[in-house]
TORBA-677078 format. One line per 8 residues: their letters; for each residue x, y, z of C-alpha. Coordinates in steps of 0.2 Angstrom, whole numbers, padded with zeros to 4 digits. Layout:
<vexmars>
A> X:Y:Z; ...
</vexmars>
This chain:
<vexmars>
XXXXXXXX> 0462:0441:0517; 0472:0438:0533; 0473:0452:0546; 0485:0454:0560; 0474:0462:0573; 0488:0464:0587; 0486:0482:0589; 0467:0484:0585
XXXXXXXX> 0452:0472:0586; 0444:0478:0570; 0458:0482:0557; 0477:0482:0554; 0486:0497:0561; 0490:0511:0548; 0508:0510:0542; 0512:0527:0537
XXXXXXXX> 0521:0540:0547; 0511:0554:0556; 0515:0571:0550; 0513:0588:0558; 0518:0582:0576; 0536:0588:0577; 0532:0600:0591; 0524:0586:0601
XXXXXXXX> 0539:0575:0599; 0551:0589:0603; 0542:0596:0618; 0539:0579:0626; 0556:0572:0622; 0548:0557:0613; 0563:0554:0603; 0572:0548:0618
XXXXXXXX> 0559:0536:0622; 0557:0528:0605; 0576:0527:0603; 0577:0516:0618; 0562:0506:0611; 0571:0504:0595; 0588:0499:0602; 0596:0503:0585
XXXXXXXX> 0582:0496:0574; 0576:0511:0563; 0560:0502:0558; 0555:0499:0576; 0558:0517:0579; 0547:0522:0565; 0533:0510:0569; 0534:0515:0588
XXXXXXXX> 0533:0534:0584; 0519:0532:0572; 0509:0521:0584; 0512:0533:0599; 0506:0548:0589; 0490:0539:0584; 0482:0538:0601; 0467:0526:0603
XXXXXXXX> 0451:0534:0610; 0440:0519:0614; 0444:0511:0630; 0440:0494:0624; 0453:0496:0610; 0466:0501:0623; 0461:0486:0634; 0464:0475:0618
XXXXXXXX> 0481:0481:0615; 0486:0481:0634; 0482:0462:0634; 0493:0459:0619; 0507:0469:0627; 0505:0460:0643; 0507:0443:0634; 0522:0450:0625
XXXXXXXX> 0530:0455:0642; 0527:0438:0649; 0534:0429:0633; 0547:0441:0625; 0556:0427:0616; 0539:0422:0607; 0537:0440:0600; 0555:0442:0595
XXXXXXXX> 0554:0425:0585; 0538:0432:0577; 0547:0448:0572; 0561:0437:0564; 0548:0427:0554; 0539:0443:0548; 0555:0451:0543; 0560:0435:0533
XXXXXXXX> 0543:0436:0524; 0545:0454:0519; 0563:0451:0513; 0557:0437:0502; 0550:0450:0490; 0567:0458:0489; 0576:0442:0486; 0565:0436:0472
XXXXXXXX> 0556:0450:0464; 0571:0459:0458; 0575:0447:0444; 0559:0452:0434; 0554:0469:0427; 0542:0464:0413; 0523:0466:0414; 0520:0453:0401
XXXXXXXX> 0508:0439:0408; 0522:0426:0406; 0534:0436:0416; 0521:0440:0429; 0517:0422:0431; 0535:0416:0432; 0538:0430:0445; 0523:0425:0455
XXXXXXXX> 0526:0407:0455; 0544:0410:0461; 0538:0422:0474; 0524:0411:0481; 0536:0396:0481; 0549:0406:0492; 0535:0413:0503; 0530:0395:0508
XXXXXXXX> 0545:0394:0519; 0541:0409:0531; 0523:0404:0530; 0527:0387:0537; 0538:0395:0550; 0523:0405:0555; 0512:0390:0556; 0525:0381:0567
XXXXXXXX> 0526:0397:0578; 0507:0397:0580; 0507:0378:0585; 0521:0381:0598; 0512:0395:0606; 0494:0389:0606; 0488:0389:0624; 0503:0399:0629
XXXXXXXX> 0498:0416:0623; 0481:0421:0630; 0476:0438:0626; 0462:0441:0614; 0473:0449:0601; 0486:0435:0601; 0472:0422:0601; 0465:0431:0586
XXXXXXXX> 0481:0430:0577; 0483:0411:0581; 0466:0408:0575; 0469:0417:0559; 0485:0407:0556; 0476:0390:0560; 0461:0394:0548; 0471:0400:0533
XXXXXXXX> 0487:0390:0534; 0482:0372:0536; 0492:0358:0529; 0478:0355:0516; 0481:0373:0510; 0500:0370:0508; 0497:0354:0499; 0485:0363:0487
XXXXXXXX> 0497:0378:0484; 0512:0367:0480; 0502:0356:0468; 0496:0372:0459; 0514:0379:0458; 0520:0363:0451; 0507:0364:0437; 0511:0382:0433
XXXXXXXX> 0530:0380:0432; 0529:0373:0414; 0533:0384:0399; 0520:0373:0389; 0501:0376:0392; 0485:0367:0388; 0471:0378:0383; 0455:0378:0374
XXXXXXXX> 0446:0392:0364; 0432:0396:0352; 0431:0405:0336; 0422:0421:0337; 0417:0434:0325; 0430:0438:0311; 0438:0421:0315; 0446:0429:0331
XXXXXXXX> 0448:0418:0346; 0437:0419:0361; 0433:0410:0377; 0451:0406:0381; 0452:0393:0396; 0468:0387:0403; 0468:0369:0409; 0477:0360:0422
XXXXXXXX> 0492:0350:0415; 0496:0333:0423; 0514:0331:0429; 0524:0320:0417; 0512:0320:0402; 0515:0329:0386; 0502:0343:0385; 0494:0339:0369
XXXXXXXX> 0490:0321:0374; 0480:0327:0389; 0469:0336:0376; 0469:0325:0360; 0469:0308:0368; 0473:0295:0354; 0472:0307:0339; 0488:0308:0330
XXXXXXXX> 0497:0324:0335; 0504:0327:0318; 0487:0330:0311; 0483:0344:0322; 0500:0351:0325; 0506:0368:0319; 0525:0371:0318; 0531:0389:0317
XXXXXXXX> 0546:0391:0306; 0562:0397:0315; 0563:0413:0307; 0544:0417:0307; 0544:0431:0320; 0526:0436:0316; 0520:0418:0319; 0530:0416:0335
XXXXXXXX> 0523:0432:0341; 0505:0426:0337; 0508:0410:0347; 0516:0420:0361; 0500:0431:0361; 0489:0416:0362; 0499:0409:0377; 0498:0426:0386
XXXXXXXX> 0479:0427:0383; 0477:0410:0391; 0488:0413:0406; 0484:0431:0410; 0469:0427:0422; 0480:0414:0431; 0495:0426:0432; 0484:0440:0438
XXXXXXXX> 0476:0429:0452; 0493:0422:0458; 0500:0440:0458; 0486:0446:0469; 0488:0431:0480; 0507:0435:0483; 0503:0453:0486; 0491:0448:0500
XXXXXXXX> 0503:0437:0508; 0517:0451:0507; 0504:0463:0514; 0501:0452:0528; 0519:0450:0532; 0522:0469:0531; 0508:0473:0543; 0514:0459:0554
XXXXXXXX> 0531:0466:0554; 0524:0484:0558; 0513:0479:0572; 0526:0467:0580; 0539:0480:0579; 0529:0491:0591; 0526:0476:0602; 0544:0472:0603
XXXXXXXX> 0549:0490:0606; 0537:0491:0621; 0545:0475:0628; 0562:0482:0626; 0557:0498:0634; 0549:0489:0649; 0566:0479:0651; 0576:0495:0651
XXXXXXXX> 0565:0504:0664; 0564:0489:0675; 0583:0487:0675; 0584:0505:0682; 0572:0501:0696; 0558:0512:0689; 0540:0506:0691; 0528:0504:0677
XXXXXXXX> 0509:0503:0679; 0496:0497:0667; 0485:0512:0667; 0466:0513:0669; 0459:0522:0653; 0443:0531:0656; 0431:0538:0643; 0433:0556:0638
XXXXXXXX> 0431:0568:0653; 0441:0576:0667; 0449:0561:0676; 0468:0562:0680; 0475:0554:0695; 0493:0547:0696; 0504:0541:0710; 0523:0540:0708
XXXXXXXX> 0522:0548:0691; 0539:0551:0682; 0547:0557:0666; 0551:0541:0657; 0562:0551:0645; 0572:0559:0659; 0575:0542:0667; 0581:0534:0651
XXXXXXXX> 0593:0549:0647; 0600:0550:0665; 0601:0531:0667; 0595:0532:0685; 0580:0533:0695; 0571:0550:0695; 0560:0559:0708; 0542:0555:0705
XXXXXXXX> 0526:0565:0709; 0508:0562:0714; 0494:0571:0705; 0476:0572:0709; 0467:0582:0696; 0450:0574:0694; 0437:0586:0688; 0450:0600:0684
XXXXXXXX> 0447:0608:0667; 0463:0619:0670; 0479:0614:0680; 0491:0628:0684; 0508:0623:0690; 0519:0637:0698; 0534:0639:0709; 0553:0640:0709
XXXXXXXX> 0564:0637:0694; 0571:0620:0691; 0559:0613:0704; 0552:0599:0693; 0537:0608:0685; 0542:0605:0667; 0547:0587:0671; 0530:0584:0678
XXXXXXXX> 0522:0592:0662; 0532:0580:0651; 0528:0565:0662; 0509:0568:0660; 0511:0570:0641; 0521:0554:0639; 0510:0545:0651; 0494:0550:0641
XXXXXXXX> 0502:0545:0625; 0508:0529:0631; 0492:0525:0640; 0482:0528:0623; 0495:0517:0614; 0491:0503:0626; 0508:0503:0634; 0512:0503:0653
XXXXXXXX> 0516:0521:0659; 0530:0528:0670; 0520:0528:0687; 0515:0517:0701; 0497:0521:0697; 0489:0531:0683; 0471:0534:0679; 0465:0546:0666
XXXXXXXX> 0452:0551:0653; 0457:0548:0635; 0461:0563:0625; 0456:0565:0606; 0473:0573:0604; 0487:0579:0614; 0494:0597:0610; 0510:0605:0617
XXXXXXXX> 0515:0624:0618; 0532:0625:0625; 0543:0640:0627; 0557:0640:0614; 0575:0645:0616; 0581:0661:0607; 0581:0657:0589; 0591:0669:0577
XXXXXXXX> 0582:0662:0562; 0565:0669:0568; 0558:0682:0556; 0547:0690:0569; 0547:0693:0588; 0546:0678:0600; 0528:0684:0606; 0522:0683:0588
XXXXXXXX> 0530:0666:0585; 0521:0660:0601; 0505:0667:0595; 0506:0659:0578; 0510:0642:0586; 0495:0644:0598; 0484:0649:0584; 0488:0633:0575
XXXXXXXX> 0483:0623:0591; 0467:0632:0593; 0462:0629:0575; 0464:0610:0576; 0459:0608:0594; 0443:0598:0598; 0432:0595:0614; 0441:0582:0624
XXXXXXXX> 0458:0586:0619; 0473:0590:0631; 0484:0605:0630; 0501:0605:0639; 0508:0623:0640; 0525:0627:0647; 0530:0645:0650; 0519:0651:0636
XXXXXXXX> 0519:0670:0634; 0534:0673:0645; 0542:0683:0631; 0532:0698:0635; 0528:0708:0651; 0518:0701:0666; 0502:0711:0662; 0502:0708:0644
XXXXXXXX> 0507:0689:0645; 0494:0687:0659; 0480:0694:0649; 0484:0684:0633; 0486:0668:0643; 0469:0671:0653; 0459:0674:0637; 0466:0659:0628
XXXXXXXX> 0466:0646:0643; 0448:0651:0648; 0442:0650:0630; 0450:0632:0628; 0443:0627:0644; 0426:0633:0640; 0427:0623:0624; 0430:0607:0634
XXXXXXXX> 0449:0607:0630; 0459:0602:0646; 0474:0613:0650; 0489:0609:0661; 0500:0625:0661; 0517:0628:0669; 0519:0647:0672; 0527:0661:0681
XXXXXXXX> 0513:0673:0677; 0506:0678:0694; 0492:0689:0688; 0486:0675:0676; 0486:0663:0691; 0477:0675:0702; 0464:0679:0689; 0460:0660:0686
XXXXXXXX> 0459:0657:0705; 0445:0671:0706; 0435:0666:0691; 0436:0647:0688; 0430:0634:0700; 0437:0620:0689; 0455:0626:0691; 0468:0616:0701
XXXXXXXX> 0484:0625:0707; 0500:0616:0711; 0517:0622:0716; 0535:0616:0715; 0540:0612:0733; 0554:0621:0741; 0562:0616:0757; 0564:0630:0771
XXXXXXXX> 0583:0632:0766; 0578:0635:0748; 0583:0617:0742; 0572:0609:0728; 0563:0593:0732; 0557:0591:0714; 0540:0587:0721; 0524:0596:0715
XXXXXXXX> 0512:0599:0729; 0495:0608:0730; 0497:0626:0732; 0492:0643:0723; 0505:0654:0715; 0515:0665:0726; 0518:0684:0721; 0537:0681:0721
XXXXXXXX> 0551:0678:0708; 0561:0669:0721; 0575:0681:0720; 0582:0675:0737; 0585:0658:0729; 0596:0666:0716; 0605:0677:0729; 0610:0661:0739
XXXXXXXX> 0615:0652:0724; 0627:0666:0718; 0633:0673:0734; 0631:0659:0747; 0624:0671:0760; 0606:0676:0765; 0600:0692:0757; 0599:0708:0767
XXX> 0580:0713:0766; 0582:0727:0780; 0573:0742:0773
</vexmars>
């Protein structure tokens, strides 16, 4: 059976959507990214979302996919042509199969003959595509696909298939059988029928047909049904085999369409971000651990939504089990958190990421716990809702996972929120779950600074005049709510702090 192998070296990529990741999609703004990848194509959007939500965890698999996507970026017209061929192959089933609904062998055979005959056109287009791009596409994944096409779709294969289809198109059949117990037929064998010859002469040779011919009276429905049953017994094996063959071809086109949809979406995203002047880097994926270094990292979703270049940040978090980001409101903290989350998912999908450089350990799974706006539909308090969501994350988290937390437990007072956050974050970090947390809980930050040597503290930078630079720099939390910033924004003057 033919395999696509564009997204994975060992097997075809799963084609079903990923359930239970609505928080991740919402918190990271993933919909904005896949919408730009899809460019109005809902199928591309579905394939891109599912692929991003199934992160690869082996660095060699990521490298395989990176090679395919690099080939696609270098030859965008080639992959878009391949997408059209795959779609044509998938649509063949819709055009042909709708005419038959019966499961009788004769109907199955007729349907399968018509479908396979129609599939020959996109299969030939696929072979022409492979011949055109042989030696042009150089990644391991693309070469594997070209080799599969060359090995399975030779000219001899097409000649053989067309000959068989010509033989199977006749309503008459040639078969042999033996008499079994109680005079019942057994050992039915269907024989090939030479084109242009009457079927009985191929079997009986020079014997007179009239001597061995049984004619069913026009009104003999029982006899007619008996002959029809004999024919169905003879062709049932062939019908089933041909039906399986057409299913395999359709399955190949379906998987090809799915995997190429993600490839084309990645090319489209690359083109859009490049047009905005935003850099894209091929990330360096490391085995599970605590590596995380980035230069010029930015929120891809924000750049796409705003339609202009956004302020990037650098990040040096190698060895950190916990990263705490504090500082002024609207200073870029949440933006950096989303940028890390998107970069991690994009890296583990084999995609280029929104940065000048990005190197990180793979995560088994990325979790998010972001503050929710007031929701009047909540049946309990906000703190309870936050704890329920965090409990679900703790239940499914495994060593090597990554948790991105944004203003968690800010719905309660400073002391209670800090105590809850400290216990949860330290427990996860001790279980080897990396945590990056944006917070205003000063007591929480101070507690971690005094107890964990693997904690890294970053702060949203603020100019001396209070203006935001939207850069995140190293620095521990400050015991202030930045009320002076609010005073300047509202009243336009410096606050009077004279006691």
